[in-house]
C-alpha positions in Angstrom: -81.1 -7.5 -81.3 -80.8 -7.1 -78.1 -77.4 -8.2 -77.6 -74.4 -6.9 -79.0 -71.4 -9.4 -80.2 -68.0 -8.9 -80.2 -64.2 -10.6 -81.0 -61.9 -10.6 -78.2 -58.4 -11.1 -79.3 -55.7 -11.9 -76.3 -52.2 -11.1 -76.8 -49.8 -12.7 -73.8 -47.7 -10.1 -73.3 -46.0 -12.5 -70.4 -44.0 -16.0 -70.9 -45.9 -18.9 -71.4 -45.0 -20.3 -68.2 -46.3 -17.8 -66.5 -49.7 -18.1 -68.6 -49.6 -21.7 -68.1 -50.0 -21.3 -64.2 -53.3 -19.1 -64.6 -54.7 -21.6 -67.0 -56.8 -23.4 -64.8 -58.1 -20.2 -63.3 -58.8 -19.2 -66.7 -60.5 -22.2 -68.0 -62.9 -22.0 -64.8 -63.3 -18.6 -65.7 -64.4 -19.1 -69.8 -66.7 -22.1 -68.3 -68.4 -19.5 -65.8 -69.5 -17.1 -68.6 -70.3 -19.9 -70.8 -73.2 -20.9 -68.1 -74.1 -17.6 -68.1 -74.3 -17.5 -72.1 -71.9 -14.5 -72.2 -69.2 -16.3 -74.4 -70.2 -18.8 -77.9 -66.7 -20.0 -78.5 -63.0 -19.5 -77.4 -59.9 -21.1 -77.9 -56.0 -20.7 -78.4 -54.1 -18.8 -81.3 -52.0 -21.1 -83.4 -49.2 -20.1 -82.9 -50.2 -20.3 -78.9 -49.4 -16.3 -78.6 -53.2 -15.7 -77.2 -56.3 -16.4 -77.7 -59.8 -15.6 -79.2 -63.1 -15.3 -77.6 -66.3 -14.6 -79.5 -68.6 -12.9 -77.1 -72.5 -11.8 -76.9 -73.2 -9.1 -74.5 -75.5 -6.2 -73.6 -73.0 -3.8 -74.2 -69.2 -3.0 -74.0 -69.3 -1.8 -70.7 -70.6 -5.2 -69.5 -67.9 -7.2 -71.5 -65.4 -5.1 -69.9 -66.6 -5.8 -66.7 -66.6 -9.6 -67.1 -62.8 -9.1 -69.2 -61.3 -7.5 -65.8 -62.5 -10.7 -64.1 -60.2 -13.0 -66.3 -57.2 -14.3 -64.0 -54.9 -13.3 -67.5 -56.2 -10.0 -67.1 -55.7 -10.1 -63.2 -52.2 -11.2 -63.5 -51.4 -9.0 -66.4 -50.6 -11.6 -68.6 -52.6 -10.6 -71.5 -53.2 -7.9 -73.6 -57.1 -7.4 -74.9 -58.1 -6.1 -78.4 -62.2 -5.9 -78.8 -64.2 -5.3 -82.0 -67.7 -5.2 -82.0 -69.2 -6.5 -84.9 -73.1 -7.0 -86.5 -73.3 -10.3 -87.9 -75.3 -10.2 -91.0 -74.2 -13.4 -92.9 -74.0 -16.6 -90.6 -74.6 -20.7 -91.3 -77.8 -21.9 -90.5 -76.4 -23.6 -87.2 -75.6 -20.4 -85.8 -79.4 -19.0 -86.2 -80.3 -19.8 -82.8 -77.3 -17.8 -81.3 -78.3 -14.8 -83.1 -82.3 -15.2 -82.5 -81.6 -15.4 -78.7 -79.8 -12.2 -78.8 
């Protein structure tokens, strides 16, 4: 695998009202990352205290650069916790994601 996998755990540090003011820009950011095949999935936590992103990047530095462009990050709305992992087991439906890595 030439790419590395990361679990990004966002935790909001500002009220949801402020988060919602930047939501459209954040969604556009996510769409851009999907178009570049950097992100595999993403979504809000339940309860809505933040979100989760599964990313596939060349390295941690590349991921940090991408996350620095997130409108939530630029506005100081979220704290990001990143965990790199090696997918050893997976459902067959995800095999193509791993083979492209």
